[in-house]
VMD Tcl script that builds the backbone (N, CA, C; Angstrom):
set m [mol new atoms 486]
animate dup $m
set s [atomselect $m all]
$s set {name element resname resid chain x y z} {
  {N N MET 1 A -72.942 30.340 -187.161}
  {CA C MET 1 A -72.994 28.906 -187.050}
  {C C MET 1 A -74.449 28.429 -187.036}
  {N N GLU 2 A -75.299 29.200 -186.393}
  {CA C GLU 2 A -76.712 28.818 -186.335}
  {C C GLU 2 A -77.335 28.771 -187.723}
  {N N VAL 3 A -76.956 29.723 -188.578}
  {CA C VAL 3 A -77.465 29.748 -189.944}
  {C C VAL 3 A -77.023 28.486 -190.685}
  {N N CYS 4 A -75.765 28.082 -190.495}
  {CA C CYS 4 A -75.277 26.851 -191.140}
  {C C CYS 4 A -76.079 25.649 -190.670}
  {N N PHE 5 A -76.254 25.519 -189.363}
  {CA C PHE 5 A -77.022 24.393 -188.831}
  {C C PHE 5 A -78.427 24.372 -189.422}
  {N N ASP 6 A -79.082 25.526 -189.418}
  {CA C ASP 6 A -80.453 25.597 -189.937}
  {C C ASP 6 A -80.514 25.183 -191.406}
  {N N ASN 7 A -79.573 25.685 -192.199}
  {CA C ASN 7 A -79.572 25.350 -193.627}
  {C C ASN 7 A -79.275 23.875 -193.865}
  {N N TYR 8 A -78.344 23.322 -193.108}
  {CA C TYR 8 A -78.047 21.897 -193.264}
  {C C TYR 8 A -79.224 21.039 -192.803}
  {N N LEU 9 A -79.890 21.451 -191.734}
  {CA C LEU 9 A -81.063 20.693 -191.275}
  {C C LEU 9 A -82.185 20.744 -192.311}
  {N N GLU 10 A -82.306 21.879 -192.978}
  {CA C GLU 10 A -83.306 21.993 -194.047}
  {C C GLU 10 A -82.904 21.124 -195.234}
  {N N ALA 11 A -81.625 21.149 -195.581}
  {CA C ALA 11 A -81.141 20.372 -196.725}
  {C C ALA 11 A -81.212 18.873 -196.478}
  {N N ILE 12 A -81.182 18.477 -195.234}
  {CA C ILE 12 A -81.224 17.045 -194.910}
  {C C ILE 12 A -82.555 16.418 -195.315}
  {N N GLN 13 A -83.579 17.241 -195.494}
  {CA C GLN 13 A -84.885 16.742 -195.927}
  {C C GLN 13 A -84.881 16.307 -197.385}
  {N N ASP 14 A -83.914 16.815 -198.151}
  {CA C ASP 14 A -83.772 16.455 -199.560}
  {C C ASP 14 A -82.986 15.146 -199.637}
  {N N ASP 15 A -83.594 14.100 -200.200}
  {CA C ASP 15 A -82.950 12.785 -200.262}
  {C C ASP 15 A -81.581 12.826 -200.942}
  {N N GLU 16 A -81.436 13.683 -201.931}
  {CA C GLU 16 A -80.162 13.772 -202.641}
  {C C GLU 16 A -79.085 14.455 -201.808}
  {N N MET 17 A -79.477 15.263 -200.854}
  {CA C MET 17 A -78.527 16.021 -200.039}
  {C C MET 17 A -78.399 15.473 -198.612}
  {N N GLU 18 A -79.166 14.455 -198.292}
  {CA C GLU 18 A -79.257 13.979 -196.916}
  {C C GLU 18 A -77.888 13.623 -196.313}
  {N N ALA 19 A -77.143 12.759 -196.951}
  {CA C ALA 19 A -75.865 12.299 -196.392}
  {C C ALA 19 A -74.846 13.429 -196.333}
  {N N GLU 20 A -74.775 14.217 -197.390}
  {CA C GLU 20 A -73.822 15.320 -197.423}
  {C C GLU 20 A -74.154 16.361 -196.350}
  {N N SER 21 A -75.421 16.682 -196.187}
  {CA C SER 21 A -75.842 17.630 -195.154}
  {C C SER 21 A -75.545 17.076 -193.766}
  {N N ALA 22 A -75.809 15.791 -193.571}
  {CA C ALA 22 A -75.520 15.163 -192.275}
  {C C ALA 22 A -74.019 15.230 -191.973}
  {N N ALA 23 A -73.199 14.997 -192.984}
  {CA C ALA 23 A -71.745 15.079 -192.796}
  {C C ALA 23 A -71.324 16.491 -192.407}
  {N N ASN 24 A -71.937 17.485 -193.016}
  {CA C ASN 24 A -71.618 18.874 -192.670}
  {C C ASN 24 A -72.057 19.214 -191.251}
  {N N ILE 25 A -73.195 18.687 -190.836}
  {CA C ILE 25 A -73.656 18.912 -189.461}
  {C C ILE 25 A -72.680 18.271 -188.477}
  {N N VAL 26 A -72.241 17.058 -188.780}
  {CA C VAL 26 A -71.275 16.383 -187.910}
  {C C VAL 26 A -69.989 17.207 -187.817}
  {N N ALA 27 A -69.522 17.722 -188.933}
  {CA C ALA 27 A -68.301 18.536 -188.926}
  {C C ALA 27 A -68.461 19.760 -188.025}
  {N N LEU 28 A -69.590 20.440 -188.139}
  {CA C LEU 28 A -69.825 21.608 -187.286}
  {C C LEU 28 A -69.908 21.215 -185.811}
  {N N CYS 29 A -70.580 20.112 -185.530}
  {CA C CYS 29 A -70.678 19.632 -184.150}
  {C C CYS 29 A -69.308 19.287 -183.588}
  {N N PHE 30 A -68.488 18.625 -184.400}
  {CA C PHE 30 A -67.144 18.261 -183.949}
  {C C PHE 30 A -66.323 19.505 -183.630}
  {N N LEU 31 A -66.397 20.504 -184.497}
  {CA C LEU 31 A -65.653 21.740 -184.236}
  {C C LEU 31 A -66.133 22.402 -182.949}
  {N N LEU 32 A -67.428 22.478 -182.777}
  {CA C LEU 32 A -67.993 23.075 -181.582}
  {C C LEU 32 A -67.580 22.294 -180.335}
  {N N MET 33 A -67.708 20.981 -180.398}
  {CA C MET 33 A -67.364 20.157 -179.237}
  {C C MET 33 A -65.865 20.196 -178.947}
  {N N ALA 34 A -65.057 20.162 -179.981}
  {CA C ALA 34 A -63.606 20.227 -179.778}
  {C C ALA 34 A -63.229 21.546 -179.110}
  {N N TYR 35 A -63.821 22.624 -179.566}
  {CA C TYR 35 A -63.552 23.931 -178.960}
  {C C TYR 35 A -64.001 23.958 -177.501}
  {N N THR 36 A -65.228 23.544 -177.258}
  {CA C THR 36 A -65.759 23.678 -175.899}
  {C C THR 36 A -65.116 22.705 -174.920}
  {N N GLN 37 A -64.566 21.603 -175.406}
  {CA C GLN 37 A -63.920 20.667 -174.496}
  {C C GLN 37 A -62.431 20.922 -174.357}
  {N N THR 38 A -61.805 21.497 -175.363}
  {CA C THR 38 A -60.367 21.716 -175.340}
  {C C THR 38 A -59.989 22.998 -174.615}
  {N N VAL 39 A -60.703 24.072 -174.863}
  {CA C VAL 39 A -60.333 25.367 -174.287}
  {C C VAL 39 A -60.247 25.336 -172.762}
  {N N PRO 40 A -61.219 24.770 -172.041}
  {CA C PRO 40 A -61.065 24.730 -170.578}
  {C C PRO 40 A -59.810 23.973 -170.127}
  {N N GLU 41 A -59.446 22.921 -170.838}
  {CA C GLU 41 A -58.227 22.181 -170.493}
  {C C GLU 41 A -56.990 23.035 -170.744}
  {N N LEU 42 A -56.996 23.763 -171.850}
  {CA C LEU 42 A -55.875 24.656 -172.131}
  {C C LEU 42 A -55.741 25.728 -171.058}
  {N N LEU 43 A -56.874 26.237 -170.609}
  {CA C LEU 43 A -56.843 27.281 -169.593}
  {C C LEU 43 A -56.321 26.753 -168.259}
  {N N LYS 44 A -56.637 25.492 -167.936}
  {CA C LYS 44 A -56.144 24.889 -166.693}
  {C C LYS 44 A -54.640 24.696 -166.727}
  {N N ASN 45 A -54.105 24.395 -167.894}
  {CA C ASN 45 A -52.694 24.058 -168.035}
  {C C ASN 45 A -51.954 25.081 -168.887}
  {N N ARG 46 A -52.220 26.345 -168.634}
  {CA C ARG 46 A -51.637 27.396 -169.465}
  {C C ARG 46 A -50.125 27.303 -169.574}
  {N N THR 47 A -49.446 27.085 -168.470}
  {CA C THR 47 A -47.988 27.051 -168.495}
  {C C THR 47 A -47.475 25.934 -169.383}
  {N N ALA 48 A -48.040 24.741 -169.241}
  {CA C ALA 48 A -47.621 23.606 -170.071}
  {C C ALA 48 A -47.944 23.855 -171.538}
  {N N VAL 49 A -49.106 24.413 -171.783}
  {CA C VAL 49 A -49.515 24.689 -173.161}
  {C C VAL 49 A -48.589 25.728 -173.782}
  {N N LEU 50 A -48.342 26.797 -173.041}
  {CA C LEU 50 A -47.489 27.853 -173.576}
  {C C LEU 50 A -46.087 27.353 -173.878}
  {N N SER 51 A -45.539 26.530 -173.012}
  {CA C SER 51 A -44.177 26.049 -173.249}
  {C C SER 51 A -44.083 25.235 -174.532}
  {N N GLN 52 A -45.155 24.564 -174.914}
  {CA C GLN 52 A -45.151 23.774 -176.146}
  {C C GLN 52 A -45.441 24.617 -177.383}
  {N N ILE 53 A -46.269 25.641 -177.220}
  {CA C ILE 53 A -46.753 26.381 -178.381}
  {C C ILE 53 A -45.999 27.680 -178.634}
  {N N ILE 54 A -45.427 28.258 -177.600}
  {CA C ILE 54 A -44.845 29.596 -177.730}
  {C C ILE 54 A -43.808 29.678 -178.846}
  {N N SER 55 A -43.028 28.622 -179.008}
  {CA C SER 55 A -42.004 28.650 -180.049}
  {C C SER 55 A -42.607 28.575 -181.451}
  {N N LYS 56 A -43.810 28.086 -181.545}
  {CA C LYS 56 A -44.435 27.913 -182.855}
  {C C LYS 56 A -45.350 29.074 -183.241}
  {N N ASP 57 A -45.999 29.705 -182.257}
  {CA C ASP 57 A -47.022 30.691 -182.597}
  {C C ASP 57 A -47.102 31.787 -181.539}
  {N N GLU 58 A -46.487 32.915 -181.827}
  {CA C GLU 58 A -46.464 34.048 -180.892}
  {C C GLU 58 A -47.863 34.640 -180.688}
  {N N LYS 59 A -48.703 34.632 -181.730}
  {CA C LYS 59 A -50.066 35.156 -181.591}
  {C C LYS 59 A -50.852 34.350 -180.563}
  {N N PHE 60 A -50.711 33.030 -180.607}
  {CA C PHE 60 A -51.408 32.179 -179.644}
  {C C PHE 60 A -50.919 32.474 -178.229}
  {N N ASN 61 A -49.630 32.704 -178.087}
  {CA C ASN 61 A -49.061 33.051 -176.784}
  {C C ASN 61 A -49.724 34.313 -176.232}
  {N N ARG 62 A -49.860 35.335 -177.066}
  {CA C ARG 62 A -50.493 36.581 -176.611}
  {C C ARG 62 A -51.949 36.362 -176.222}
  {N N ILE 63 A -52.645 35.528 -176.972}
  {CA C ILE 63 A -54.044 35.249 -176.651}
  {C C ILE 63 A -54.156 34.593 -175.288}
  {N N LEU 64 A -53.321 33.603 -175.025}
  {CA C LEU 64 A -53.397 32.885 -173.743}
  {C C LEU 64 A -52.933 33.731 -172.563}
  {N N THR 65 A -51.940 34.581 -172.769}
  {CA C THR 65 A -51.432 35.367 -171.643}
  {C C THR 65 A -52.283 36.600 -171.354}
  {N N ASP 66 A -53.013 37.087 -172.312}
  {CA C ASP 66 A -53.822 38.297 -172.129}
  {C C ASP 66 A -55.319 38.004 -172.123}
  {N N LEU 67 A -55.711 36.884 -171.550}
  {CA C LEU 67 A -57.122 36.502 -171.568}
  {C C LEU 67 A -57.968 37.399 -170.684}
  {N N ASP 68 A -59.088 37.757 -171.210}
  {CA C ASP 68 A -60.114 38.451 -170.455}
  {C C ASP 68 A -60.752 37.423 -169.516}
  {N N SER 69 A -61.014 37.794 -168.269}
  {CA C SER 69 A -61.572 36.831 -167.313}
  {C C SER 69 A -62.928 36.296 -167.763}
  {N N SER 70 A -63.679 37.075 -168.508}
  {CA C SER 70 A -64.978 36.596 -168.988}
  {C C SER 70 A -64.810 35.478 -170.017}
  {N N PHE 71 A -63.685 35.476 -170.731}
  {CA C PHE 71 A -63.437 34.412 -171.697}
  {C C PHE 71 A -63.332 33.070 -170.984}
  {N N SER 72 A -62.599 33.035 -169.884}
  {CA C SER 72 A -62.453 31.790 -169.121}
  {C C SER 72 A -63.800 31.318 -168.610}
  {N N TRP 73 A -64.588 32.250 -168.082}
  {CA C TRP 73 A -65.911 31.873 -167.565}
  {C C TRP 73 A -66.788 31.345 -168.695}
  {N N ASP 74 A -66.807 32.057 -169.835}
  {CA C ASP 74 A -67.608 31.623 -170.989}
  {C C ASP 74 A -67.170 30.249 -171.481}
  {N N ALA 75 A -65.865 30.030 -171.553}
  {CA C ALA 75 A -65.355 28.746 -172.033}
  {C C ALA 75 A -65.791 27.612 -171.115}
  {N N ASN 76 A -65.721 27.842 -169.815}
  {CA C ASN 76 A -66.133 26.804 -168.869}
  {C C ASN 76 A -67.638 26.555 -168.916}
  {N N GLU 77 A -68.421 27.593 -169.085}
  {CA C GLU 77 A -69.872 27.431 -169.194}
  {C C GLU 77 A -70.240 26.674 -170.472}
  {N N ASN 78 A -69.591 27.032 -171.588}
  {CA C ASN 78 A -69.840 26.328 -172.845}
  {C C ASN 78 A -69.469 24.857 -172.726}
  {N N HIS 79 A -68.388 24.582 -172.022}
  {CA C HIS 79 A -67.958 23.197 -171.817}
  {C C HIS 79 A -69.014 22.414 -171.044}
  {N N LYS 80 A -69.559 23.019 -170.003}
  {CA C LYS 80 A -70.592 22.345 -169.202}
  {C C LYS 80 A -71.822 22.024 -170.049}
  {N N GLU 81 A -72.208 22.972 -170.890}
  {CA C GLU 81 A -73.412 22.786 -171.705}
  {C C GLU 81 A -73.239 21.703 -172.767}
  {N N THR 82 A -72.074 21.654 -173.401}
  {CA C THR 82 A -71.900 20.710 -174.503}
  {C C THR 82 A -71.274 19.393 -174.076}
  {N N SER 83 A -70.778 19.318 -172.845}
  {CA C SER 83 A -70.164 18.058 -172.432}
  {C C SER 83 A -71.209 17.040 -172.008}
  {N N GLU 84 A -72.430 17.492 -171.864}
  {CA C GLU 84 A -73.489 16.556 -171.529}
  {C C GLU 84 A -73.864 15.757 -172.768}
  {N N ASN 85 A -74.625 14.717 -172.603}
  {CA C ASN 85 A -74.918 13.783 -173.679}
  {C C ASN 85 A -75.826 14.322 -174.771}
  {N N GLU 86 A -76.292 15.539 -174.651}
  {CA C GLU 86 A -77.277 16.054 -175.597}
  {C C GLU 86 A -76.781 16.076 -177.045}
  {N N MET 87 A -75.488 16.187 -177.255}
  {CA C MET 87 A -74.976 16.242 -178.628}
  {C C MET 87 A -74.607 14.868 -179.165}
  {N N TYR 88 A -74.386 13.898 -178.295}
  {CA C TYR 88 A -73.905 12.596 -178.755}
  {C C TYR 88 A -74.950 11.849 -179.584}
  {N N ASP 89 A -76.185 11.827 -179.145}
  {CA C ASP 89 A -77.215 11.097 -179.891}
  {C C ASP 89 A -77.458 11.679 -181.281}
  {N N PRO 90 A -77.622 13.010 -181.400}
  {CA C PRO 90 A -77.804 13.553 -182.761}
  {C C PRO 90 A -76.596 13.290 -183.667}
  {N N ILE 91 A -75.391 13.347 -183.114}
  {CA C ILE 91 A -74.210 13.072 -183.928}
  {C C ILE 91 A -74.237 11.629 -184.410}
  {N N CYS 92 A -74.586 10.713 -183.530}
  {CA C CYS 92 A -74.673 9.297 -183.927}
  {C C CYS 92 A -75.724 9.097 -185.018}
  {N N GLU 93 A -76.854 9.795 -184.912}
  {CA C GLU 93 A -77.886 9.700 -185.944}
  {C C GLU 93 A -77.369 10.223 -187.282}
  {N N MET 94 A -76.669 11.346 -187.235}
  {CA C MET 94 A -76.125 11.925 -188.467}
  {C C MET 94 A -75.059 11.003 -189.058}
  {N N LEU 95 A -74.200 10.434 -188.220}
  {CA C LEU 95 A -73.180 9.518 -188.722}
  {C C LEU 95 A -73.803 8.281 -189.374}
  {N N THR 96 A -74.927 7.837 -188.837}
  {CA C THR 96 A -75.627 6.703 -189.440}
  {C C THR 96 A -76.103 7.051 -190.849}
  {N N LEU 97 A -76.635 8.261 -191.022}
  {CA C LEU 97 A -77.056 8.705 -192.359}
  {C C LEU 97 A -75.866 8.757 -193.316}
  {N N VAL 98 A -74.750 9.266 -192.823}
  {CA C VAL 98 A -73.559 9.376 -193.667}
  {C C VAL 98 A -73.040 7.979 -194.018}
  {N N LYS 99 A -73.011 7.085 -193.040}
  {CA C LYS 99 A -72.494 5.731 -193.251}
  {C C LYS 99 A -73.329 4.960 -194.281}
  {N N LYS 100 A -74.611 5.208 -194.334}
  {CA C LYS 100 A -75.489 4.511 -195.280}
  {C C LYS 100 A -75.269 4.955 -196.722}
  {N N SER 101 A -74.624 6.084 -196.909}
  {CA C SER 101 A -74.377 6.606 -198.248}
  {C C SER 101 A -73.133 5.955 -198.844}
  {N N HIS 102 A -73.265 5.482 -200.062}
  {CA C HIS 102 A -72.122 4.879 -200.757}
  {C C HIS 102 A -70.991 5.904 -200.935}
  {N N ASP 103 A -71.360 7.131 -201.292}
  {CA C ASP 103 A -70.364 8.168 -201.569}
  {C C ASP 103 A -69.647 8.679 -200.327}
  {N N TRP 104 A -70.296 8.628 -199.170}
  {CA C TRP 104 A -69.748 9.258 -197.970}
  {C C TRP 104 A -69.440 8.280 -196.841}
  {N N SER 105 A -69.541 7.021 -197.098}
  {CA C SER 105 A -69.336 6.011 -196.057}
  {C C SER 105 A -67.958 6.114 -195.395}
  {N N ASP 106 A -66.910 6.333 -196.192}
  {CA C ASP 106 A -65.565 6.463 -195.630}
  {C C ASP 106 A -65.451 7.669 -194.714}
  {N N LEU 107 A -66.185 8.721 -195.030}
  {CA C LEU 107 A -66.162 9.907 -194.178}
  {C C LEU 107 A -66.764 9.593 -192.806}
  {N N ALA 108 A -67.810 8.787 -192.776}
  {CA C ALA 108 A -68.413 8.381 -191.499}
  {C C ALA 108 A -67.414 7.590 -190.661}
  {N N ASP 109 A -66.664 6.693 -191.293}
  {CA C ASP 109 A -65.641 5.935 -190.563}
  {C C ASP 109 A -64.579 6.876 -189.992}
  {N N TYR 110 A -64.155 7.822 -190.813}
  {CA C TYR 110 A -63.160 8.808 -190.379}
  {C C TYR 110 A -63.661 9.592 -189.164}
  {N N TYR 111 A -64.907 10.052 -189.226}
  {CA C TYR 111 A -65.465 10.795 -188.099}
  {C C TYR 111 A -65.594 9.927 -186.847}
  {N N LEU 112 A -65.902 8.669 -187.040}
  {CA C LEU 112 A -65.968 7.755 -185.905}
  {C C LEU 112 A -64.614 7.685 -185.210}
  {N N ALA 113 A -63.544 7.528 -185.966}
  {CA C ALA 113 A -62.202 7.487 -185.384}
  {C C ALA 113 A -61.826 8.840 -184.788}
  {N N LEU 114 A -62.205 9.913 -185.472}
  {CA C LEU 114 A -61.873 11.254 -184.996}
  {C C LEU 114 A -62.524 11.553 -183.650}
  {N N ARG 115 A -63.691 10.990 -183.411}
  {CA C ARG 115 A -64.339 11.160 -182.101}
  {C C ARG 115 A -63.413 10.693 -180.985}
  {N N TYR 116 A -62.726 9.608 -181.213}
  {CA C TYR 116 A -61.808 9.088 -180.205}
  {C C TYR 116 A -60.511 9.892 -180.152}
  {N N VAL 117 A -59.984 10.264 -181.307}
  {CA C VAL 117 A -58.752 11.049 -181.341}
  {C C VAL 117 A -58.939 12.350 -180.565}
  {N N TRP 118 A -60.060 12.996 -180.756}
  {CA C TRP 118 A -60.329 14.272 -180.089}
  {C C TRP 118 A -61.031 14.104 -178.742}
  {N N ASN 119 A -61.219 12.872 -178.311}
  {CA C ASN 119 A -61.871 12.566 -177.029}
  {C C ASN 119 A -63.290 13.139 -176.964}
  {N N LEU 120 A -64.033 12.981 -178.036}
  {CA C LEU 120 A -65.419 13.438 -178.102}
  {C C LEU 120 A -66.368 12.268 -177.904}
  {N N VAL 121 A -65.977 11.371 -177.035}
  {CA C VAL 121 A -66.780 10.195 -176.717}
  {C C VAL 121 A -67.174 10.258 -175.256}
  {N N ASP 122 A -68.282 9.657 -174.958}
  {CA C ASP 122 A -68.780 9.651 -173.588}
  {C C ASP 122 A -68.478 8.283 -172.976}
  {N N ASN 123 A -67.256 8.141 -172.445}
  {CA C ASN 123 A -66.871 6.905 -171.786}
  {C C ASN 123 A -65.993 7.230 -170.577}
  {N N ASP 124 A -65.635 6.218 -169.848}
  {CA C ASP 124 A -64.837 6.430 -168.630}
  {C C ASP 124 A -63.341 6.311 -168.887}
  {N N LEU 125 A -62.953 6.224 -170.135}
  {CA C LEU 125 A -61.539 6.095 -170.465}
  {C C LEU 125 A -60.875 7.465 -170.494}
  {N N GLY 126 A -59.612 7.499 -170.236}
  {CA C GLY 126 A -58.874 8.757 -170.253}
  {C C GLY 126 A -58.630 9.255 -171.662}
  {N N TRP 127 A -58.252 10.530 -171.741}
  {CA C TRP 127 A -58.011 11.175 -173.027}
  {C C TRP 127 A -56.933 10.441 -173.816}
  {N N GLU 128 A -55.830 10.096 -173.192}
  {CA C GLU 128 A -54.733 9.413 -173.885}
  {C C GLU 128 A -55.184 8.060 -174.435}
  {N N PHE 129 A -55.953 7.320 -173.643}
  {CA C PHE 129 A -56.424 6.007 -174.080}
  {C C PHE 129 A -57.381 6.147 -175.258}
  {N N ASN 130 A -58.304 7.099 -175.172}
  {CA C ASN 130 A -59.227 7.337 -176.284}
  {C C ASN 130 A -58.471 7.754 -177.539}
  {N N ARG 131 A -57.473 8.606 -177.373}
  {CA C ARG 131 A -56.690 9.050 -178.526}
  {C C ARG 131 A -55.984 7.861 -179.178}
  {N N ARG 132 A -55.438 6.978 -178.369}
  {CA C ARG 132 A -54.758 5.789 -178.903}
  {C C ARG 132 A -55.743 4.908 -179.692}
  {N N ILE 133 A -56.959 4.748 -179.140}
  {CA C ILE 133 A -58.003 3.985 -179.846}
  {C C ILE 133 A -58.289 4.638 -181.199}
  {N N GLY 134 A -58.443 5.965 -181.196}
  {CA C GLY 134 A -58.733 6.691 -182.435}
  {C C GLY 134 A -57.629 6.545 -183.470}
  {N N VAL 135 A -56.374 6.622 -183.023}
  {CA C VAL 135 A -55.246 6.477 -183.954}
  {C C VAL 135 A -55.219 5.070 -184.529}
  {N N GLU 136 A -55.473 4.079 -183.702}
  {CA C GLU 136 A -55.519 2.698 -184.206}
  {C C GLU 136 A -56.664 2.514 -185.203}
  {N N MET 137 A -57.799 3.157 -184.928}
  {CA C MET 137 A -58.906 3.096 -185.886}
  {C C MET 137 A -58.496 3.751 -187.205}
  {N N MET 138 A -57.842 4.914 -187.117}
  {CA C MET 138 A -57.376 5.597 -188.335}
  {C C MET 138 A -56.445 4.680 -189.119}
  {N N ASN 139 A -55.513 4.031 -188.418}
  {CA C ASN 139 A -54.591 3.107 -189.089}
  {C C ASN 139 A -55.354 1.981 -189.788}
  {N N SER 140 A -56.373 1.458 -189.123}
  {CA C SER 140 A -57.183 0.394 -189.732}
  {C C SER 140 A -57.897 0.898 -190.975}
  {N N PHE 141 A -58.426 2.108 -190.892}
  {CA C PHE 141 A -59.137 2.660 -192.049}
  {C C PHE 141 A -58.179 2.947 -193.210}
  {N N VAL 142 A -56.943 3.327 -192.892}
  {CA C VAL 142 A -55.944 3.519 -193.950}
  {C C VAL 142 A -55.688 2.200 -194.664}
  {N N SER 143 A -55.693 1.106 -193.906}
  {CA C SER 143 A -55.424 -0.198 -194.520}
  {C C SER 143 A -56.504 -0.611 -195.521}
  {N N VAL 144 A -57.680 -0.006 -195.438}
  {CA C VAL 144 A -58.734 -0.273 -196.427}
  {C C VAL 144 A -58.924 0.945 -197.345}
  {N N GLU 145 A -57.848 1.748 -197.431}
  {CA C GLU 145 A -57.751 2.879 -198.359}
  {C C GLU 145 A -58.774 3.984 -198.113}
  {N N ASN 146 A -59.014 4.301 -196.856}
  {CA C ASN 146 A -59.874 5.439 -196.515}
  {C C ASN 146 A -59.043 6.711 -196.671}
  {N N MET 147 A -59.382 7.511 -197.677}
  {CA C MET 147 A -58.580 8.693 -197.990}
  {C C MET 147 A -58.619 9.749 -196.881}
  {N N TYR 148 A -59.709 9.828 -196.140}
  {CA C TYR 148 A -59.814 10.814 -195.063}
  {C C TYR 148 A -58.863 10.457 -193.924}
  {N N ALA 149 A -58.831 9.192 -193.556}
  {CA C ALA 149 A -57.921 8.741 -192.505}
  {C C ALA 149 A -56.470 8.910 -192.957}
  {N N LEU 150 A -56.196 8.595 -194.214}
  {CA C LEU 150 A -54.843 8.741 -194.742}
  {C C LEU 150 A -54.391 10.192 -194.677}
  {N N ARG 151 A -55.222 11.111 -195.118}
  {CA C ARG 151 A -54.874 12.542 -195.062}
  {C C ARG 151 A -54.647 12.993 -193.623}
  {N N PHE 152 A -55.512 12.535 -192.735}
  {CA C PHE 152 A -55.378 12.922 -191.336}
  {C C PHE 152 A -54.032 12.459 -190.783}
  {N N LEU 153 A -53.705 11.206 -191.004}
  {CA C LEU 153 A -52.451 10.672 -190.470}
  {C C LEU 153 A -51.238 11.300 -191.140}
  {N N GLU 154 A -51.344 11.606 -192.425}
  {CA C GLU 154 A -50.226 12.270 -193.109}
  {C C GLU 154 A -49.953 13.642 -192.510}
  {N N ASN 155 A -51.011 14.339 -192.140}
  {CA C ASN 155 A -50.855 15.702 -191.641}
  {C C ASN 155 A -50.654 15.797 -190.133}
  {N N ASP 156 A -51.220 14.884 -189.367}
  {CA C ASP 156 A -51.236 15.038 -187.917}
  {C C ASP 156 A -50.550 13.929 -187.130}
  {N N TYR 157 A -49.944 12.980 -187.792}
  {CA C TYR 157 A -49.416 11.823 -187.075}
  {C C TYR 157 A -48.342 12.215 -186.055}
  {N N ASP 158 A -47.426 13.102 -186.421}
  {CA C ASP 158 A -46.364 13.500 -185.491}
  {C C ASP 158 A -46.930 14.134 -184.231}
  {N N SER 159 A -47.950 14.972 -184.374}
  {CA C SER 159 A -48.530 15.626 -183.201}
  {C C SER 159 A -49.267 14.624 -182.309}
  {N N LEU 160 A -49.743 13.520 -182.890}
  {CA C LEU 160 A -50.438 12.501 -182.090}
  {C C LEU 160 A -49.464 11.706 -181.234}
  {N N LEU 161 A -48.206 11.674 -181.636}
  {CA C LEU 161 A -47.220 10.913 -180.883}
  {C C LEU 161 A -46.634 11.718 -179.725}
  {N N GLU 162 A -46.820 13.024 -179.721}
  {CA C GLU 162 A -46.265 13.867 -178.651}
  {C C GLU 162 A -46.947 13.624 -177.335}
}
mol reanalyze $m
mol bondsrecalc $m
mol representation Tube
mol addrep $m
């Protein structure tokens, strides 16, 4: 992942690659933040998580039931490090670069909504409320034919209602 970040940061210096590289950096940040913020919650609520997932994915069940204790500690430490505001400002800067691009502007809107859907925002609102805001944003973006929001809702809408 570090190699990807370094290469994208280098590519961002090229005016022709700036927006695309920024979008790739945002994608990597979102994946990292989603992982580091979601895993500790899953570990806290293992029983509830397993009851929902066990019927769908036996491999995931084995992973959750046979966790190494160091995994839980690592996940919680990673969550502490990335849950602080240090990642929010760079992501906002990258999203601004993406939004300024004619070709990638819709992707910036999609990522803005996705921040709320995945609760990757720094506010005092609860996860459910943020998710609802994100879904409403996605719906709004679909109304202006944002293909990223449309694909997201086509693929994930049922899981958002659970």
